[in-house]
Backbone as XML, in Angstrom:
<?xml version="1.0"?>
<chain id="A" units="angstrom">
  <residue number="1" name="UNK">
    <atom name="N" x="-19.526" y="-13.861" z="7.947"/>
    <atom name="CA" x="-19.342" y="-12.738" z="7.033"/>
    <atom name="C" x="-18.039" y="-12.021" z="7.387"/>
  </residue>
  <residue number="2" name="UNK">
    <atom name="N" x="-17.212" y="-11.687" z="6.382"/>
    <atom name="CA" x="-15.939" y="-11.021" z="6.670"/>
    <atom name="C" x="-16.167" y="-9.630" z="7.263"/>
  </residue>
  <residue number="3" name="UNK">
    <atom name="N" x="-15.283" y="-9.254" z="8.164"/>
    <atom name="CA" x="-15.331" y="-7.932" z="8.766"/>
    <atom name="C" x="-14.529" y="-6.951" z="7.909"/>
  </residue>
  <residue number="4" name="UNK">
    <atom name="N" x="-14.677" y="-5.653" z="8.201"/>
    <atom name="CA" x="-13.856" y="-4.649" z="7.516"/>
    <atom name="C" x="-12.371" y="-4.990" z="7.679"/>
  </residue>
  <residue number="5" name="UNK">
    <atom name="N" x="-11.982" y="-5.416" z="8.890"/>
    <atom name="CA" x="-10.586" y="-5.757" z="9.162"/>
    <atom name="C" x="-10.122" y="-6.887" z="8.243"/>
  </residue>
  <residue number="6" name="UNK">
    <atom name="N" x="-10.966" y="-7.906" z="8.057"/>
    <atom name="CA" x="-10.623" y="-9.028" z="7.178"/>
    <atom name="C" x="-10.524" y="-8.602" z="5.715"/>
  </residue>
  <residue number="7" name="UNK">
    <atom name="N" x="-11.504" y="-7.817" z="5.258"/>
    <atom name="CA" x="-11.497" y="-7.361" z="3.863"/>
    <atom name="C" x="-10.286" y="-6.476" z="3.580"/>
  </residue>
  <residue number="8" name="UNK">
    <atom name="N" x="-9.984" y="-5.606" z="4.510"/>
    <atom name="CA" x="-8.831" y="-4.721" z="4.324"/>
    <atom name="C" x="-7.538" y="-5.515" z="4.418"/>
  </residue>
  <residue number="9" name="UNK">
    <atom name="N" x="-7.491" y="-6.511" z="5.288"/>
    <atom name="CA" x="-6.321" y="-7.392" z="5.357"/>
    <atom name="C" x="-6.086" y="-8.110" z="4.043"/>
  </residue>
  <residue number="10" name="UNK">
    <atom name="N" x="-7.159" y="-8.582" z="3.413"/>
    <atom name="CA" x="-7.036" y="-9.243" z="2.111"/>
    <atom name="C" x="-6.517" y="-8.258" z="1.062"/>
  </residue>
  <residue number="11" name="UNK">
    <atom name="N" x="-7.024" y="-7.014" z="1.091"/>
    <atom name="CA" x="-6.541" y="-5.988" z="0.163"/>
    <atom name="C" x="-5.054" y="-5.721" z="0.387"/>
  </residue>
  <residue number="12" name="UNK">
    <atom name="N" x="-4.647" y="-5.543" z="1.648"/>
    <atom name="CA" x="-3.245" y="-5.258" z="1.942"/>
    <atom name="C" x="-2.336" y="-6.415" z="1.532"/>
  </residue>
  <residue number="13" name="UNK">
    <atom name="N" x="-2.775" y="-7.650" z="1.770"/>
    <atom name="CA" x="-1.979" y="-8.816" z="1.370"/>
    <atom name="C" x="-1.814" y="-8.864" z="-0.148"/>
  </residue>
  <residue number="14" name="UNK">
    <atom name="N" x="-2.896" y="-8.596" z="-0.868"/>
    <atom name="CA" x="-2.845" y="-8.573" z="-2.330"/>
    <atom name="C" x="-1.916" y="-7.457" z="-2.812"/>
  </residue>
  <residue number="15" name="UNK">
    <atom name="N" x="-2.017" y="-6.299" z="-2.190"/>
    <atom name="CA" x="-1.155" y="-5.166" z="-2.531"/>
    <atom name="C" x="0.314" y="-5.524" z="-2.260"/>
  </residue>
  <residue number="16" name="UNK">
    <atom name="N" x="0.580" y="-6.163" z="-1.129"/>
    <atom name="CA" x="1.940" y="-6.580" z="-0.799"/>
    <atom name="C" x="2.493" y="-7.565" z="-1.814"/>
  </residue>
  <residue number="17" name="UNK">
    <atom name="N" x="1.663" y="-8.513" z="-2.261"/>
    <atom name="CA" x="2.104" y="-9.463" z="-3.294"/>
    <atom name="C" x="2.422" y="-8.730" z="-4.600"/>
  </residue>
  <residue number="18" name="UNK">
    <atom name="N" x="1.586" y="-7.768" z="-4.966"/>
    <atom name="CA" x="1.831" y="-6.999" z="-6.190"/>
    <atom name="C" x="3.134" y="-6.202" z="-6.068"/>
  </residue>
  <residue number="19" name="UNK">
    <atom name="N" x="3.359" y="-5.586" z="-4.909"/>
    <atom name="CA" x="4.604" y="-4.846" z="-4.693"/>
    <atom name="C" x="5.804" y="-5.783" z="-4.773"/>
  </residue>
  <residue number="20" name="UNK">
    <atom name="N" x="5.696" y="-6.946" z="-4.136"/>
    <atom name="CA" x="6.799" y="-7.914" z="-4.113"/>
    <atom name="C" x="7.146" y="-8.393" z="-5.510"/>
  </residue>
  <residue number="21" name="UNK">
    <atom name="N" x="6.135" y="-8.588" z="-6.337"/>
    <atom name="CA" x="6.344" y="-9.088" z="-7.696"/>
    <atom name="C" x="6.695" y="-7.981" z="-8.679"/>
  </residue>
  <residue number="22" name="UNK">
    <atom name="N" x="6.555" y="-6.720" z="-8.261"/>
    <atom name="CA" x="6.754" y="-5.616" z="-9.196"/>
    <atom name="C" x="5.679" y="-5.603" z="-10.270"/>
  </residue>
  <residue number="23" name="UNK">
    <atom name="N" x="4.494" y="-6.091" z="-9.930"/>
    <atom name="CA" x="3.367" y="-6.202" z="-10.859"/>
    <atom name="C" x="2.692" y="-4.830" z="-10.991"/>
  </residue>
  <residue number="24" name="UNK">
    <atom name="N" x="3.187" y="-4.022" z="-11.921"/>
    <atom name="CA" x="2.706" y="-2.644" z="-12.041"/>
    <atom name="C" x="1.209" y="-2.539" z="-12.324"/>
  </residue>
  <residue number="25" name="UNK">
    <atom name="N" x="0.622" y="-3.337" z="-13.214"/>
    <atom name="CA" x="-0.832" y="-3.234" z="-13.405"/>
    <atom name="C" x="-1.619" y="-3.519" z="-12.116"/>
  </residue>
  <residue number="26" name="UNK">
    <atom name="N" x="-1.175" y="-4.502" z="-11.343"/>
    <atom name="CA" x="-1.865" y="-4.817" z="-10.086"/>
    <atom name="C" x="-1.670" y="-3.705" z="-9.056"/>
  </residue>
  <residue number="27" name="UNK">
    <atom name="N" x="-0.475" y="-3.111" z="-9.023"/>
    <atom name="CA" x="-0.225" y="-1.992" z="-8.100"/>
    <atom name="C" x="-1.111" y="-0.818" z="-8.479"/>
  </residue>
  <residue number="28" name="UNK">
    <atom name="N" x="-1.139" y="-0.468" z="-9.760"/>
    <atom name="CA" x="-1.959" y="0.651" z="-10.233"/>
    <atom name="C" x="-3.432" y="0.434" z="-9.880"/>
  </residue>
  <residue number="29" name="UNK">
    <atom name="N" x="-3.895" y="-0.804" z="-9.988"/>
    <atom name="CA" x="-5.300" y="-1.112" z="-9.681"/>
    <atom name="C" x="-5.639" y="-0.860" z="-8.216"/>
  </residue>
  <residue number="30" name="UNK">
    <atom name="N" x="-4.633" y="-0.776" z="-7.359"/>
    <atom name="CA" x="-4.849" y="-0.521" z="-5.927"/>
    <atom name="C" x="-4.931" y="0.967" z="-5.600"/>
  </residue>
  <residue number="31" name="UNK">
    <atom name="N" x="-4.695" y="1.823" z="-6.580"/>
    <atom name="CA" x="-4.637" y="3.259" z="-6.332"/>
    <atom name="C" x="-5.822" y="3.976" z="-6.959"/>
  </residue>
  <residue number="32" name="UNK">
    <atom name="N" x="-6.345" y="4.927" z="-6.211"/>
    <atom name="CA" x="-7.384" y="5.826" z="-6.686"/>
    <atom name="C" x="-6.708" y="6.921" z="-7.512"/>
  </residue>
  <residue number="33" name="UNK">
    <atom name="N" x="-7.359" y="7.355" z="-8.553"/>
    <atom name="CA" x="-6.865" y="8.486" z="-9.345"/>
    <atom name="C" x="-7.984" y="9.515" z="-9.394"/>
  </residue>
  <residue number="34" name="UNK">
    <atom name="N" x="-7.789" y="10.687" z="-8.838"/>
    <atom name="CA" x="-6.571" y="11.177" z="-8.201"/>
    <atom name="C" x="-6.424" y="10.629" z="-6.779"/>
  </residue>
  <residue number="35" name="UNK">
    <atom name="N" x="-5.196" y="10.721" z="-6.280"/>
    <atom name="CA" x="-4.899" y="10.354" z="-4.903"/>
    <atom name="C" x="-3.870" y="11.348" z="-4.372"/>
  </residue>
  <residue number="36" name="UNK">
    <atom name="N" x="-3.551" y="11.190" z="-3.100"/>
    <atom name="CA" x="-2.617" y="12.098" z="-2.449"/>
    <atom name="C" x="-1.600" y="11.276" z="-1.678"/>
  </residue>
  <residue number="37" name="UNK">
    <atom name="N" x="-0.317" y="11.637" z="-1.818"/>
    <atom name="CA" x="0.771" y="10.986" z="-1.091"/>
    <atom name="C" x="1.434" y="12.050" z="-0.227"/>
  </residue>
  <residue number="38" name="UNK">
    <atom name="N" x="1.551" y="11.759" z="1.083"/>
    <atom name="CA" x="2.155" y="12.695" z="2.030"/>
    <atom name="C" x="3.305" y="12.033" z="2.768"/>
  </residue>
  <residue number="39" name="UNK">
    <atom name="N" x="4.358" y="12.823" z="3.046"/>
    <atom name="CA" x="5.492" y="12.366" z="3.849"/>
    <atom name="C" x="6.129" y="13.598" z="4.462"/>
  </residue>
  <residue number="40" name="UNK">
    <atom name="N" x="7.114" y="13.398" z="5.325"/>
    <atom name="CA" x="7.721" y="14.517" z="6.051"/>
    <atom name="C" x="8.265" y="15.609" z="5.137"/>
  </residue>
  <residue number="41" name="UNK">
    <atom name="N" x="8.766" y="15.238" z="3.972"/>
    <atom name="CA" x="9.364" y="16.217" z="3.066"/>
    <atom name="C" x="8.332" y="16.953" z="2.216"/>
  </residue>
  <residue number="42" name="UNK">
    <atom name="N" x="7.058" y="16.566" z="2.302"/>
    <atom name="CA" x="6.031" y="17.236" z="1.514"/>
    <atom name="C" x="4.966" y="16.271" z="1.050"/>
  </residue>
  <residue number="43" name="UNK">
    <atom name="N" x="4.358" y="16.621" z="-0.044"/>
    <atom name="CA" x="3.301" y="15.772" z="-0.570"/>
    <atom name="C" x="3.124" y="16.030" z="-2.049"/>
  </residue>
  <residue number="44" name="UNK">
    <atom name="N" x="2.313" y="15.165" z="-2.652"/>
    <atom name="CA" x="2.030" y="15.356" z="-4.065"/>
    <atom name="C" x="0.698" y="14.727" z="-4.406"/>
  </residue>
  <residue number="45" name="UNK">
    <atom name="N" x="0.039" y="15.373" z="-5.318"/>
    <atom name="CA" x="-1.187" y="14.820" z="-5.875"/>
    <atom name="C" x="-0.794" y="13.889" z="-7.005"/>
  </residue>
  <residue number="46" name="UNK">
    <atom name="N" x="-1.426" y="12.741" z="-7.053"/>
    <atom name="CA" x="-1.200" y="11.776" z="-8.119"/>
    <atom name="C" x="-2.427" y="11.848" z="-9.018"/>
  </residue>
  <residue number="47" name="UNK">
    <atom name="N" x="-2.214" y="12.284" z="-10.250"/>
    <atom name="CA" x="-3.347" y="12.559" z="-11.134"/>
    <atom name="C" x="-3.433" y="11.631" z="-12.345"/>
  </residue>
  <residue number="48" name="UNK">
    <atom name="N" x="-2.486" y="10.694" z="-12.462"/>
    <atom name="CA" x="-2.498" y="9.782" z="-13.609"/>
    <atom name="C" x="-1.890" y="8.443" z="-13.215"/>
  </residue>
  <residue number="49" name="UNK">
    <atom name="N" x="-2.394" y="7.379" z="-13.821"/>
    <atom name="CA" x="-1.854" y="6.053" z="-13.527"/>
    <atom name="C" x="-0.377" y="5.957" z="-13.897"/>
  </residue>
  <residue number="50" name="UNK">
    <atom name="N" x="0.047" y="6.703" z="-14.903"/>
    <atom name="CA" x="1.460" y="6.683" z="-15.303"/>
    <atom name="C" x="2.363" y="7.138" z="-14.156"/>
  </residue>
  <residue number="51" name="UNK">
    <atom name="N" x="1.887" y="8.039" z="-13.312"/>
    <atom name="CA" x="2.674" y="8.487" z="-12.159"/>
    <atom name="C" x="2.855" y="7.356" z="-11.160"/>
  </residue>
  <residue number="52" name="UNK">
    <atom name="N" x="1.803" y="6.580" z="-10.935"/>
    <atom name="CA" x="1.887" y="5.434" z="-10.033"/>
    <atom name="C" x="2.871" y="4.420" z="-10.594"/>
  </residue>
  <residue number="53" name="UNK">
    <atom name="N" x="2.754" y="4.109" z="-11.880"/>
    <atom name="CA" x="3.659" y="3.155" z="-12.532"/>
    <atom name="C" x="5.116" y="3.612" z="-12.413"/>
  </residue>
  <residue number="54" name="UNK">
    <atom name="N" x="5.382" y="4.870" z="-12.706"/>
    <atom name="CA" x="6.748" y="5.381" z="-12.682"/>
    <atom name="C" x="7.336" y="5.305" z="-11.272"/>
  </residue>
  <residue number="55" name="UNK">
    <atom name="N" x="6.551" y="5.687" z="-10.267"/>
    <atom name="CA" x="7.050" y="5.650" z="-8.897"/>
    <atom name="C" x="7.370" y="4.225" z="-8.475"/>
  </residue>
  <residue number="56" name="UNK">
    <atom name="N" x="6.445" y="3.301" z="-8.697"/>
    <atom name="CA" x="6.649" y="1.947" z="-8.203"/>
    <atom name="C" x="7.641" y="1.150" z="-9.039"/>
  </residue>
  <residue number="57" name="UNK">
    <atom name="N" x="7.861" y="1.524" z="-10.280"/>
    <atom name="CA" x="8.914" y="0.873" z="-11.070"/>
    <atom name="C" x="10.261" y="1.163" z="-10.418"/>
  </residue>
  <residue number="58" name="UNK">
    <atom name="N" x="10.475" y="2.395" z="-10.008"/>
    <atom name="CA" x="11.717" y="2.768" z="-9.335"/>
    <atom name="C" x="11.822" y="2.196" z="-7.934"/>
  </residue>
  <residue number="59" name="UNK">
    <atom name="N" x="10.712" y="2.141" z="-7.224"/>
    <atom name="CA" x="10.715" y="1.632" z="-5.855"/>
    <atom name="C" x="11.044" y="0.147" z="-5.820"/>
  </residue>
  <residue number="60" name="UNK">
    <atom name="N" x="10.447" y="-0.614" z="-6.719"/>
    <atom name="CA" x="10.716" y="-2.054" z="-6.759"/>
    <atom name="C" x="12.195" y="-2.323" z="-7.010"/>
  </residue>
  <residue number="61" name="UNK">
    <atom name="N" x="12.787" y="-1.593" z="-7.929"/>
    <atom name="CA" x="14.212" y="-1.764" z="-8.222"/>
    <atom name="C" x="15.068" y="-1.407" z="-7.010"/>
  </residue>
  <residue number="62" name="UNK">
    <atom name="N" x="14.693" y="-0.345" z="-6.298"/>
    <atom name="CA" x="15.458" y="0.068" z="-5.116"/>
    <atom name="C" x="15.391" y="-1.010" z="-4.039"/>
  </residue>
  <residue number="63" name="UNK">
    <atom name="N" x="14.183" y="-1.532" z="-3.757"/>
    <atom name="CA" x="14.040" y="-2.574" z="-2.740"/>
    <atom name="C" x="14.855" y="-3.813" z="-3.109"/>
  </residue>
  <residue number="64" name="UNK">
    <atom name="N" x="14.813" y="-4.211" z="-4.366"/>
    <atom name="CA" x="15.564" y="-5.387" z="-4.793"/>
    <atom name="C" x="17.069" y="-5.159" z="-4.660"/>
  </residue>
  <residue number="65" name="UNK">
    <atom name="N" x="17.513" y="-3.941" z="-4.943"/>
    <atom name="CA" x="18.927" y="-3.605" z="-4.787"/>
    <atom name="C" x="19.357" y="-3.669" z="-3.321"/>
  </residue>
  <residue number="66" name="UNK">
    <atom name="N" x="18.418" y="-3.450" z="-2.405"/>
    <atom name="CA" x="18.700" y="-3.528" z="-0.970"/>
    <atom name="C" x="18.637" y="-4.965" z="-0.452"/>
  </residue>
  <residue number="67" name="UNK">
    <atom name="N" x="18.324" y="-5.911" z="-1.327"/>
    <atom name="CA" x="18.252" y="-7.310" z="-0.928"/>
    <atom name="C" x="16.909" y="-7.707" z="-0.340"/>
  </residue>
  <residue number="68" name="UNK">
    <atom name="N" x="15.881" y="-6.897" z="-0.557"/>
    <atom name="CA" x="14.553" y="-7.207" z="-0.049"/>
    <atom name="C" x="13.762" y="-7.906" z="-1.143"/>
  </residue>
  <residue number="69" name="UNK">
    <atom name="N" x="13.238" y="-9.072" z="-0.822"/>
    <atom name="CA" x="12.607" y="-9.918" z="-1.827"/>
    <atom name="C" x="11.088" y="-9.841" z="-1.833"/>
  </residue>
  <residue number="70" name="UNK">
    <atom name="N" x="10.497" y="-9.498" z="-0.702"/>
    <atom name="CA" x="9.036" y="-9.478" z="-0.609"/>
    <atom name="C" x="8.616" y="-8.577" z="0.535"/>
  </residue>
  <residue number="71" name="UNK">
    <atom name="N" x="7.360" y="-8.178" z="0.491"/>
    <atom name="CA" x="6.803" y="-7.380" z="1.577"/>
    <atom name="C" x="5.414" y="-7.904" z="1.902"/>
  </residue>
  <residue number="72" name="UNK">
    <atom name="N" x="5.030" y="-7.740" z="3.157"/>
    <atom name="CA" x="3.695" y="-8.160" z="3.583"/>
    <atom name="C" x="3.234" y="-7.268" z="4.732"/>
  </residue>
  <residue number="73" name="UNK">
    <atom name="N" x="1.913" y="-7.116" z="4.866"/>
    <atom name="CA" x="1.416" y="-6.363" z="6.017"/>
    <atom name="C" x="1.588" y="-7.218" z="7.267"/>
  </residue>
  <residue number="74" name="UNK">
    <atom name="N" x="2.215" y="-6.657" z="8.267"/>
    <atom name="CA" x="2.453" y="-7.401" z="9.506"/>
    <atom name="C" x="1.306" y="-7.189" z="10.487"/>
  </residue>
  <residue number="75" name="UNK">
    <atom name="N" x="0.868" y="-5.953" z="10.611"/>
    <atom name="CA" x="-0.259" y="-5.640" z="11.494"/>
    <atom name="C" x="-0.945" y="-4.390" z="10.968"/>
  </residue>
  <residue number="76" name="UNK">
    <atom name="N" x="-2.237" y="-4.284" z="11.251"/>
    <atom name="CA" x="-2.982" y="-3.117" z="10.805"/>
    <atom name="C" x="-4.178" y="-2.900" z="11.716"/>
  </residue>
  <residue number="77" name="UNK">
    <atom name="N" x="-4.529" y="-1.631" z="11.837"/>
    <atom name="CA" x="-5.749" y="-1.257" z="12.550"/>
    <atom name="C" x="-6.625" y="-0.497" z="11.584"/>
  </residue>
  <residue number="78" name="UNK">
    <atom name="N" x="-7.913" y="-0.665" z="11.740"/>
    <atom name="CA" x="-8.886" y="-0.087" z="10.823"/>
    <atom name="C" x="-9.859" y="0.776" z="11.607"/>
  </residue>
  <residue number="79" name="UNK">
    <atom name="N" x="-10.089" y="1.985" z="11.102"/>
    <atom name="CA" x="-11.115" y="2.863" z="11.647"/>
    <atom name="C" x="-12.058" y="3.227" z="10.517"/>
  </residue>
  <residue number="80" name="UNK">
    <atom name="N" x="-13.317" y="2.871" z="10.675"/>
    <atom name="CA" x="-14.306" y="3.251" z="9.680"/>
    <atom name="C" x="-14.582" y="4.737" z="9.755"/>
  </residue>
  <residue number="81" name="UNK">
    <atom name="N" x="-14.531" y="5.404" z="8.626"/>
    <atom name="CA" x="-14.797" y="6.841" z="8.573"/>
    <atom name="C" x="-16.189" y="7.122" z="8.022"/>
  </residue>
  <residue number="82" name="UNK">
    <atom name="N" x="-16.649" y="6.267" z="7.132"/>
    <atom name="CA" x="-17.971" y="6.370" z="6.513"/>
    <atom name="C" x="-18.271" y="5.002" z="5.914"/>
  </residue>
  <residue number="83" name="UNK">
    <atom name="N" x="-19.427" y="4.808" z="5.306"/>
    <atom name="CA" x="-19.691" y="3.499" z="4.703"/>
    <atom name="C" x="-18.694" y="3.105" z="3.601"/>
  </residue>
  <residue number="84" name="UNK">
    <atom name="N" x="-18.018" y="4.082" z="2.992"/>
    <atom name="CA" x="-17.098" y="3.771" z="1.887"/>
    <atom name="C" x="-15.656" y="4.199" z="2.138"/>
  </residue>
  <residue number="85" name="UNK">
    <atom name="N" x="-15.336" y="4.681" z="3.345"/>
    <atom name="CA" x="-13.981" y="5.159" z="3.647"/>
    <atom name="C" x="-13.475" y="4.550" z="4.945"/>
  </residue>
  <residue number="86" name="UNK">
    <atom name="N" x="-12.173" y="4.163" z="4.928"/>
    <atom name="CA" x="-11.535" y="3.639" z="6.120"/>
    <atom name="C" x="-10.157" y="4.263" z="6.263"/>
  </residue>
  <residue number="87" name="UNK">
    <atom name="N" x="-9.778" y="4.505" z="7.505"/>
    <atom name="CA" x="-8.415" y="4.891" z="7.830"/>
    <atom name="C" x="-7.714" y="3.617" z="8.299"/>
  </residue>
  <residue number="88" name="UNK">
    <atom name="N" x="-6.554" y="3.335" z="7.687"/>
    <atom name="CA" x="-5.843" y="2.101" z="7.986"/>
    <atom name="C" x="-4.395" y="2.428" z="8.346"/>
  </residue>
  <residue number="89" name="UNK">
    <atom name="N" x="-3.994" y="2.021" z="9.543"/>
    <atom name="CA" x="-2.615" y="2.161" z="9.984"/>
    <atom name="C" x="-1.964" y="0.790" z="9.820"/>
  </residue>
  <residue number="90" name="UNK">
    <atom name="N" x="-0.940" y="0.694" z="8.983"/>
    <atom name="CA" x="-0.344" y="-0.614" z="8.680"/>
    <atom name="C" x="1.170" y="-0.586" z="8.859"/>
  </residue>
  <residue number="91" name="UNK">
    <atom name="N" x="1.670" y="-1.638" z="9.460"/>
    <atom name="CA" x="3.110" y="-1.847" z="9.579"/>
    <atom name="C" x="3.476" y="-3.000" z="8.656"/>
  </residue>
  <residue number="92" name="UNK">
    <atom name="N" x="4.458" y="-2.734" z="7.790"/>
    <atom name="CA" x="4.896" y="-3.695" z="6.785"/>
    <atom name="C" x="6.178" y="-4.374" z="7.238"/>
  </residue>
  <residue number="93" name="UNK">
    <atom name="N" x="6.350" y="-5.619" z="6.819"/>
    <atom name="CA" x="7.607" y="-6.353" z="7.022"/>
    <atom name="C" x="8.175" y="-6.687" z="5.651"/>
  </residue>
  <residue number="94" name="UNK">
    <atom name="N" x="9.499" y="-6.860" z="5.616"/>
    <atom name="CA" x="10.164" y="-7.214" z="4.366"/>
    <atom name="C" x="10.989" y="-8.476" z="4.577"/>
  </residue>
  <residue number="95" name="UNK">
    <atom name="N" x="11.035" y="-9.300" z="3.536"/>
    <atom name="CA" x="11.818" y="-10.527" z="3.528"/>
    <atom name="C" x="13.154" y="-10.240" z="2.853"/>
  </residue>
  <residue number="96" name="UNK">
    <atom name="N" x="14.263" y="-10.556" z="3.562"/>
    <atom name="CA" x="15.569" y="-10.321" z="2.954"/>
    <atom name="C" x="16.113" y="-11.604" z="2.334"/>
  </residue>
  <residue number="97" name="UNK">
    <atom name="N" x="17.282" y="-11.499" z="1.726"/>
    <atom name="CA" x="17.889" y="-12.645" z="1.020"/>
    <atom name="C" x="18.196" y="-13.822" z="1.939"/>
  </residue>
  <residue number="98" name="UNK">
    <atom name="N" x="18.314" y="-13.548" z="3.247"/>
    <atom name="CA" x="18.592" y="-14.612" z="4.210"/>
    <atom name="C" x="17.325" y="-15.317" z="4.678"/>
  </residue>
  <residue number="99" name="UNK">
    <atom name="N" x="16.185" y="-14.910" z="4.136"/>
    <atom name="CA" x="14.925" y="-15.536" z="4.522"/>
    <atom name="C" x="14.354" y="-15.018" z="5.828"/>
  </residue>
  <residue number="100" name="UNK">
    <atom name="N" x="14.787" y="-13.845" z="6.250"/>
    <atom name="CA" x="14.334" y="-13.262" z="7.509"/>
    <atom name="C" x="13.355" y="-12.122" z="7.225"/>
  </residue>
  <residue number="101" name="UNK">
    <atom name="N" x="12.203" y="-12.184" z="7.898"/>
    <atom name="CA" x="11.232" y="-11.096" z="7.831"/>
    <atom name="C" x="11.563" y="-10.101" z="8.930"/>
  </residue>
  <residue number="102" name="UNK">
    <atom name="N" x="11.582" y="-8.807" z="8.604"/>
    <atom name="CA" x="11.832" y="-7.786" z="9.616"/>
    <atom name="C" x="10.990" y="-6.558" z="9.308"/>
  </residue>
  <residue number="103" name="UNK">
    <atom name="N" x="10.718" y="-5.747" z="10.338"/>
    <atom name="CA" x="9.918" y="-4.537" z="10.109"/>
    <atom name="C" x="10.556" y="-3.658" z="9.049"/>
  </residue>
  <residue number="104" name="UNK">
    <atom name="N" x="9.722" y="-3.067" z="8.192"/>
    <atom name="CA" x="10.281" y="-2.221" z="7.139"/>
    <atom name="C" x="9.622" y="-0.855" z="7.082"/>
  </residue>
  <residue number="105" name="UNK">
    <atom name="N" x="8.329" y="-0.787" z="6.861"/>
    <atom name="CA" x="7.653" y="0.492" z="6.646"/>
    <atom name="C" x="6.435" y="0.616" z="7.551"/>
  </residue>
  <residue number="106" name="UNK">
    <atom name="N" x="6.044" y="1.852" z="7.751"/>
    <atom name="CA" x="4.830" y="2.170" z="8.519"/>
    <atom name="C" x="4.052" y="3.188" z="7.696"/>
  </residue>
  <residue number="107" name="UNK">
    <atom name="N" x="2.822" y="2.869" z="7.383"/>
    <atom name="CA" x="2.012" y="3.746" z="6.541"/>
    <atom name="C" x="0.619" y="3.930" z="7.121"/>
  </residue>
  <residue number="108" name="UNK">
    <atom name="N" x="0.030" y="5.030" z="6.769"/>
    <atom name="CA" x="-1.381" y="5.309" z="7.071"/>
    <atom name="C" x="-2.055" y="5.500" z="5.714"/>
  </residue>
  <residue number="109" name="UNK">
    <atom name="N" x="-3.156" y="4.814" z="5.492"/>
    <atom name="CA" x="-3.891" y="4.928" z="4.241"/>
    <atom name="C" x="-5.326" y="5.349" z="4.516"/>
  </residue>
  <residue number="110" name="UNK">
    <atom name="N" x="-5.880" y="6.100" z="3.594"/>
    <atom name="CA" x="-7.325" y="6.259" z="3.521"/>
    <atom name="C" x="-7.749" y="5.417" z="2.332"/>
  </residue>
  <residue number="111" name="UNK">
    <atom name="N" x="-8.525" y="4.372" z="2.607"/>
    <atom name="CA" x="-9.023" y="3.490" z="1.558"/>
    <atom name="C" x="-10.463" y="3.864" z="1.244"/>
  </residue>
  <residue number="112" name="UNK">
    <atom name="N" x="-10.804" y="3.729" z="-0.028"/>
    <atom name="CA" x="-12.157" y="4.012" z="-0.490"/>
    <atom name="C" x="-12.690" y="2.796" z="-1.232"/>
  </residue>
  <residue number="113" name="UNK">
    <atom name="N" x="-13.949" y="2.500" z="-1.008"/>
    <atom name="CA" x="-14.616" y="1.448" z="-1.765"/>
    <atom name="C" x="-15.208" y="2.073" z="-3.018"/>
  </residue>
  <residue number="114" name="UNK">
    <atom name="N" x="-14.851" y="1.527" z="-4.175"/>
    <atom name="CA" x="-15.364" y="2.050" z="-5.439"/>
    <atom name="C" x="-16.806" y="1.584" z="-5.648"/>
  </residue>
  <residue number="115" name="UNK">
    <atom name="N" x="-17.461" y="2.117" z="-6.661"/>
    <atom name="CA" x="-18.823" y="1.693" z="-6.998"/>
    <atom name="C" x="-18.873" y="0.203" z="-7.328"/>
  </residue>
  <residue number="116" name="UNK">
    <atom name="N" x="-17.755" y="-0.349" z="-7.808"/>
    <atom name="CA" x="-17.673" y="-1.773" z="-8.145"/>
    <atom name="C" x="-17.346" y="-2.633" z="-6.929"/>
  </residue>
  <residue number="117" name="UNK">
    <atom name="N" x="-17.076" y="-1.998" z="-5.784"/>
    <atom name="CA" x="-16.777" y="-2.741" z="-4.560"/>
    <atom name="C" x="-15.307" y="-2.997" z="-4.303"/>
  </residue>
  <residue number="118" name="UNK">
    <atom name="N" x="-14.431" y="-2.525" z="-5.181"/>
    <atom name="CA" x="-12.987" y="-2.685" z="-4.974"/>
    <atom name="C" x="-12.500" y="-1.629" z="-3.985"/>
  </residue>
  <residue number="119" name="UNK">
    <atom name="N" x="-11.447" y="-1.961" z="-3.246"/>
    <atom name="CA" x="-10.799" y="-0.978" z="-2.379"/>
    <atom name="C" x="-9.649" y="-0.338" z="-3.141"/>
  </residue>
  <residue number="120" name="UNK">
    <atom name="N" x="-9.465" y="0.968" z="-2.941"/>
    <atom name="CA" x="-8.356" y="1.695" z="-3.545"/>
    <atom name="C" x="-7.769" y="2.657" z="-2.522"/>
  </residue>
  <residue number="121" name="UNK">
    <atom name="N" x="-6.497" y="2.958" z="-2.690"/>
    <atom name="CA" x="-5.800" y="3.901" z="-1.817"/>
    <atom name="C" x="-6.054" y="5.307" z="-2.347"/>
  </residue>
  <residue number="122" name="UNK">
    <atom name="N" x="-6.724" y="6.119" z="-1.526"/>
    <atom name="CA" x="-6.986" y="7.511" z="-1.895"/>
    <atom name="C" x="-5.950" y="8.453" z="-1.311"/>
  </residue>
  <residue number="123" name="UNK">
    <atom name="N" x="-5.444" y="8.118" z="-0.124"/>
    <atom name="CA" x="-4.407" y="8.909" z="0.536"/>
    <atom name="C" x="-3.409" y="7.929" z="1.135"/>
  </residue>
  <residue number="124" name="UNK">
    <atom name="N" x="-2.125" y="8.184" z="0.930"/>
    <atom name="CA" x="-1.068" y="7.391" z="1.540"/>
    <atom name="C" x="-0.133" y="8.328" z="2.296"/>
  </residue>
  <residue number="125" name="UNK">
    <atom name="N" x="0.125" y="7.995" z="3.538"/>
    <atom name="CA" x="1.015" y="8.787" z="4.378"/>
    <atom name="C" x="2.137" y="7.878" z="4.859"/>
  </residue>
  <residue number="126" name="UNK">
    <atom name="N" x="3.376" y="8.273" z="4.580"/>
    <atom name="CA" x="4.535" y="7.528" z="5.064"/>
    <atom name="C" x="4.863" y="8.028" z="6.461"/>
  </residue>
  <residue number="127" name="UNK">
    <atom name="N" x="4.948" y="7.098" z="7.418"/>
    <atom name="CA" x="5.216" y="7.425" z="8.807"/>
    <atom name="C" x="6.579" y="6.875" z="9.213"/>
  </residue>
  <residue number="128" name="UNK">
    <atom name="N" x="7.176" y="7.425" z="10.272"/>
    <atom name="CA" x="8.439" y="6.859" z="10.741"/>
    <atom name="C" x="8.267" y="5.395" z="11.124"/>
  </residue>
  <residue number="129" name="UNK">
    <atom name="N" x="9.221" y="4.563" z="10.715"/>
    <atom name="CA" x="9.149" y="3.131" z="11.033"/>
    <atom name="C" x="9.347" y="2.928" z="12.506"/>
  </residue>
</chain>
């Protein structure tokens, strides 16, 4: 039987593929509405799927302009908070045009299991890489 770590790893890998492809419907499906995004400069409540689409449309273009072709979760730790909530610390790697994977981002997520059993990001925190 898969562990929480395995299930969350599968979610993160799927999310990374969606980010790499710029697949906005798949990215949106990974986010809880409402959700919260926090970073050093502040935070914001995300109250509509259109906000998720708009943010990631711009992010995908920026990453591609930097020569980054794909992203994947490199390592993650999982802490169960309740039967339906997990805190996940994940370090992401990015693939550049030369075919080299290198560390890129560090994030902390609070994931929630929906009534349908899907995982969604309820809180995302950007951490120093």
